[in-house]
N, C-alpha and C positions, 0 to 999 in steps of 0.2 A: 892490885886491882881487885875491885869488888864487883860482883854481878848479882843483881837482885831483879827478879821478875815479879811484877805487880800487874794484875789484869792482863792487858795485851801489850805491855811495854817492858822491855828488858833495859834496866838501868846499869850502865857500866861506869864505874867511878875510878878515876885516876887517884892513886894514893901517893903520898910523898916518897915512899920507898920504892916505887915503880921506876924502872929505867924507861925513859921516853925514847921514842923513835921506833925503829923496826922491831926490837924485842917486844915492846908493848903491843904493837900492831899484830905481831905474830901470835902473841898470847891470846888476843881477841879472836884471831882466825882459828886457833885451836879449839876455842870454846864456841865457835860460831854455830855449829850444827845444833847445839842445845838451845840456842836463842833465835834461830833463823826464822821461826814462824811468828815472831813478835816484832813490833816496832822497836827500834833501838834508839836510846838516848845515851850518847857518850859524853860524860861530864869531865871536861878537862879544866874546869874553872879553879881547881885547887892548885894548878901549876903556877909557879911564880911568874913565868913568862911563856905565853903561847906564841910560837912562831909559825909562819905560813908553812914551813916544812913539816911541822907536827900535824897540821891539818891535811896537807897533801898526802901524808902517809895513809889516810883513810879514804881517799877519793875513789880508788878502785873498788874497795869493799862496799862503800856507800852506793855507788852506781850499780853494782851487782845486786845488792840487797833491794834497792828500790825497783829495779827493772824486772828481776827474776821472781822475787817473793812478793812484789806489790805491797811493800811495807815501807814505813818511814825510817830514815836514818838521820838523826839530828845531833850535831855537836854543840855542846855548851862550852863557851870559851871565856866568858867574862868579857870586858871591854876589849875590842880589837879593831884595828883599822880595816875599813872595807876594801881597800885596794889590795890587801894581802890574801883575799879569799879566792880559792879556785872556783871556777865556773861549775854550777850544778850541785854544789854541796849546800845543805841546810845548816847554817852556822848562826847561832843566837847567843846573846850575852847572859841570859838567865835561865834557870830551870823552868820558871813559869812560862816563859816564851817557848821553850822546847815542848812543854806539854800542850800549849796552845797550837803549835805547829803540827804536832801529831794529830790533834783533834781535827784541825782544819783539813789536813791531808786525808784523814779517814772519811770525812764528809765528802770531799771531792771524789775519792774512789767510789764511794757508795752511789754518787750521782753520775758516775761514768766519765768524769773529766780526766 
């Protein structure tokens, strides 16, 4: 796992040697305090296959982050079937769309939506 903070966004990248599932999620939780004041983009697009259970592992953290810290939490998965997505998570296929999502959500928060 690699974490990089640029401007107001923390980029977390899945790497091929990372163990997916709860160990990966727990590693993110251990580092959460250092990135909690930023918008978070979690890039899972380098995974061979992203399953709904991989995305659901981050549902609780994403909800907490968006409600408590008033920041965005976006997952980048590559192509994925829409029926597999849990309610309330921002899941996009590309990094450009993730950056656009963060920007749109920042504008919405600034306008009070």
